[in-house]
Steps between C-alpha positions, in 0.01 A plus 500: 500500500358269768551129431180308469459268803556135429181410684286678244541224245366238746202715601419627148503143363226413742302821507124483509327474157173378354674165445573446875256359745707395808757649733797323651674658800876439540704688764209745524514588130214431247519296185188528280465179307262304271351190663456346158859539391651380825250202522594402140867504558514375864322205677585684830305806406227295330431335841538833682241678285267217404502236770305517823756700703418812693737700275255441213267782633759729647546840324876491580720189556833517694798299372752440768865393525592658172694812382277749324737559199572132450129409513405785259786393270399133485131583445591746220656216300153378398397845381529687171785730623702297751768634733832338380670270747857585606789277594451616855129390536479216245533215758241667723258530211542124431427436863186713489380350169515158667332624816207669325485236217580729215647282225492775233695736731753221571557444127564876462768488771651177360556660165643805669748284699606331179595837358704601799885473540469256787748212465383148416523373860304790637223436256508132581459578869201733441340246260534230757370709789188619311435191293545683168529248209552786246786658697650150574518407133655826418754477784609147405568606151741759630725222615700424188746235638464221746771644710271797570232254621716280716267448806568729783407477866224756438322255261410277783241764614327494168167311449517157342343651176780748460766243567351283228510793256865567582580141437316515164714799409821310596405211286419732209832681532678167509329395172607831337862413595548811693657328809742221566365148564699479822260734668226241502724286720569767757392444849308824503282389205444157646399648835252735310367217299429294810256762620284475185582157373133394503404801283781435257411132457138599433606747233729260325271198514265650228610763257146595427442625851809715511438867445714523193296744297420845610337541162181688383397221264355145536814305424311175477268640239796647320688162486187310384443756221859459378462114515183541282707690250748203500779707654779292641600565861799698381294714262237560769770605741636751245145630467477519870824693527375746238187566727727544807693768311175677400373490853828580671494177697781265593475159316528174686754248385439275196514192726218636719298607202546159333382318818185717516437462123509114523287500816224705343488292186426195709208659681136502390411847397144461629631439856622866534330834530409711192832609349598860483594541137633861508858382508426296183349806328807703600727229347294509175537878483879481568537233233300705242202267476188660356203549735256273319765222482578547867132469592447187285815333641400569854153359448656183362766473771247547787211316345346411835452875576303774326734783391318833489598688187436844644732427789756356267493804278516741788820346631646450161448868418635600844820300458528610143499865618783432743291482813556193727358380838460830679180407682292755679258412779233693675732532808723721278224746422419807710149524628395772252599267210294218643213741551522603131493135396198436716330802368521363145346164594140411460335350807567138398863570428519680836369196681738272308791720603396479861522118481867499391638514860408601840769780498371640183145469629597713797637781280197495258256504788646828617446654149183631341307228323470559123125557484265795519151344472353221725139376489351251734173325421350301784182314572357182653672279249850637475757770478663649185806730485580708198832693480544748230204342313631139508341232717793381714339312780167347579348283763159320467294322758634155578342287783723459808617138553778313672765609248379862474331616822344845515811640679725375223282656230493837672882496548555436138292807409590757761878499473485470127564753223242755625648512850855511355418800282286699739731458797785650309544853645642626162193392302362796308170432328331714250186302534361244748163331466305267724190361347242258641365268234270194480674196377372178361140407588500279809356207311785510246760555765375188692497293182854607417633412842268198548414617845197599704614795693468879509801693361713699743513874490822608348430860588582422861846400406551812294383725770722338763791593280381856453441539865874445570592760238320801664631831369785333308406460132619784272217544247407788261171371365265232651197319372280325745190285468379339823185392680526670837595842637740325736695343209520839320646651823752212537633548149530878514681485835775281365612786270777723616371853568615769258541255203136450384382736221202328345229274652259299295220318686228272352245261643219266421382483856355726769832651603527870588776744568453566870646764729802280598615490144466870417707585823798284382821682385504285190158644399581855600831513307374347168439739212282292266194290577294259290185344652299229340155436636594679830309797627700818513606588870423847635645780293720588806697177447566567129646843487856376498460299183590664167284259292206274579299258289204330650237266371216485755252226543227755588230535239483878568805682600374758767474851369631636831822301453556666162443841646733434789777390258466801279496749792805344645706555193629849606657354809612181326879582486626229260181444312535375135186306422225274645290258295176334637307231329154384589271214395212726414457839328615807688261797527718731296247782479454516874873495560558786243229702668623435855853592420428778261717343233603704209500360141810467291567426135428136566138395575613253766757721681411773739713749702457496877469860637771620744729211398759439241320176406249357259245217537430264223194266474568180306263208460767277333708406805325245730143592391517863620774713647613845587858619495639813656831614369734784584539735201 
């Protein structure tokens, strides 16, 4: 059996799919990637794809000075099915994660290196070279005696930060009694200390600034809560040791704990940020305190802050179930999970989610917005935007002034919610409406604003936006009410061809469907048409529709038009029905005679000869109407 080539895992991981929208070229090979995912995880790719660089518009982007397998491996570490690092390429992956600003990938490699059989000094060297705090902390804990950490010549090449951490570990080992005191007097130690003496003095001058606690709880809030419960320092320390055991953390010494405890008691609680009380809740759970008692005690202990009961109960139940501080952030989620979350949001939650961070906003803006219906009402006095039936944005006329010039008002409208949604290429609308309306009477508008000026036309702002979206909006059904044929044309042309199924047009003004409109792909590809107060175009421009409903403003619908419609039915391939309403009575008798209509069991329904259709006369719909339906 042939062995599967190793290269296949790199190429298959970055194969083209419906989730990829960019191509990176490395050593002549293609990597299909998602701009959103890379932009979210890397400031490098965020700038590459979204800043004003020429690469932004390039279909393929070359990445130089990098090995294909190493590059594919490091990028895969932010994906759902990463390519596992190896002892041979781990250092290279750390280098690339720094070069391409991929912190999530770097964490993955750090944890892999922690699990390897590399010796402590090797890990220390790698941590120093690639500025890895996680690996550095792990490596230092592998040194169990001070003899193992006696400064070597190689230490002189380490950054000052690493030297300070090594000294911290030496001091810690000395306190644990794992080395002889004579070592602190050795020339090697004194020489090492001289290099970082300033740093050491800074650390020892104030115990509160020393990084003593790599701890997932707010130790200050924990100590103040114990003090409220009248715990002595010793009892509080025992309580603290119990938490360390639960969390699998190393406890600091009693002396250090006592110093912090006394320091915090002397401080004014109101001079500090809002306390994180989760450690206090975990302590209550560990000590068997009831949930209600825990909540009441915390409210009393932190009386200057409002404790949210729902938050308290959530964490209490979580800790009581054995779960601790395993926090999950959006950066841990694959794109399909974020897409599912976004899909369950309403529009307001969606907008709130976008405001969490710029990185998250970048990801969300590459996903489909969670809405299917948008309606825009515009007029002289303002602009209203409805999404899925809810009014989510509105702008009303305000007079330009020194604080809000005309340009500033326009900028606040155009890049707003409507632009955000309509510019998203993954937006899929079931229905999109643009309706002209008349707002407040001018006299009331002037009184409200206490001005004497004519309101601006908000329609101009809307149509400027639509003009920039020509052939881009994916819409199934549209509803349009406008003043001029030009506006009707401009709206229809922004819909992506092949997506529009239904067109509904209405008017209160002398606006007609001209030849330019009936020649548009959007018109020709639609299957359903509703006309309100429009005249029907020529029958030749209607034969692609399956259904038509039309209310005409003509007092008498021309008999010849009815005849043309009925005679066209045999060649009307997808015909289902057409309904026409008029303001005045139709001459039913003349129509029956002209078409030689045949009676049926219903007095209002007649069969049309040589067709598989019937015609029905009904005075109930819009004064008078006729409806032709396929049997």
